[in-house]
C-alpha positions in Angstrom: 0.0 0.0 0.0 1.4 3.4 -1.0 1.4 6.4 1.3 -0.6 9.4 0.1 1.5 12.4 -0.9 0.3 15.8 0.2 0.4 18.3 -2.7 2.4 21.2 -1.1 5.3 23.3 -2.0 8.5 23.7 0.0 8.8 26.5 2.6 10.2 29.7 1.1 8.8 29.2 -2.4 5.7 30.9 -3.9 3.0 29.6 -6.1 0.0 31.8 -7.2 -3.4 31.1 -8.5 -4.1 32.5 -12.0 -5.9 35.7 -10.8 -3.1 36.4 -8.3 -0.4 35.7 -10.9 -2.0 38.3 -13.3 -1.9 41.0 -10.5 1.7 40.0 -9.6 2.8 40.2 -13.2 1.2 43.6 -13.7 2.8 45.0 -10.5 6.2 43.6 -11.6 5.8 45.2 -15.1 5.0 48.6 -13.6 8.1 48.4 -11.2 10.4 47.3 -14.1 9.1 50.1 -16.4 9.7 52.7 -13.6 13.2 51.5 -13.0 14.0 51.5 -16.7 12.7 55.1 -16.9 15.6 56.0 -14.6 18.3 54.1 -16.5 18.2 50.8 -14.8 18.4 47.6 -16.9 17.2 44.1 -16.1 19.8 41.5 -15.0 18.9 37.8 -14.7 21.5 35.8 -12.9 21.4 32.0 -12.5 19.2 30.7 -9.7 22.1 28.4 -8.7 25.6 29.4 -7.7 28.7 27.5 -6.8 28.6 27.1 -3.0 32.1 28.4 -2.6 31.1 31.7 -4.2 27.8 32.0 -2.3 29.4 31.2 1.1 32.7 33.1 0.6 32.0 36.0 3.0 29.2 34.5 5.1 29.3 30.9 6.2 27.3 30.0 9.4 24.0 31.8 9.1 23.9 31.7 5.3 24.4 28.0 5.3 21.2 27.6 7.2 19.3 29.7 4.6 20.4 27.8 1.4 19.5 24.6 -0.3 22.8 22.9 -1.1 23.6 19.8 -3.1 26.2 18.0 -5.1 26.0 17.6 -8.9 28.9 15.4 -10.0 32.0 17.2 -8.6 30.2 20.5 -8.3 29.0 21.8 -4.9 26.0 23.9 -5.8 23.5 26.1 -3.8 20.3 27.8 -4.7 20.7 31.6 -4.2 18.4 33.1 -1.6 18.8 36.7 -2.7 20.6 38.7 -5.4 23.5 40.2 -3.4 26.2 37.6 -4.1 25.1 36.9 -7.7 25.2 40.7 -8.4 28.7 41.0 -6.8 29.9 38.0 -8.8 28.5 39.4 -12.0 30.1 42.8 -11.5 33.4 41.3 -10.6 33.4 39.0 -13.6 32.3 41.8 -16.1 33.7 44.9 -14.5 35.7 45.8 -17.6 32.6 45.6 -19.8 30.2 47.6 -17.6 29.6 51.3 -17.4 29.5 52.7 -13.9 27.4 53.5 -12.0 25.9 50.1 -13.0 22.1 50.4 -12.5 20.3 47.1 -12.5 16.8 45.9 -11.5 
């Protein structure tokens, strides 16, 4: 006999019903357009980072906030905000970016 599986999402993740998603998308579009009016550009960084990069300055508390796993030889974590990915992006592309670098 198989156990029943409860249809729920993991803590910290969001899932919206269609009507809520429409409102969310409209609000996001208004925010993005407002930022773009003032010279900000969109930046989409990977949802996963190498754990060594994500944990380089933090450690302890940050390790409690991430989902971390191994994929082959790679130690990978899901990012929990955009601070580290933005810093990594700027460090990797600093010679190709105009400063001040405005992103949203």
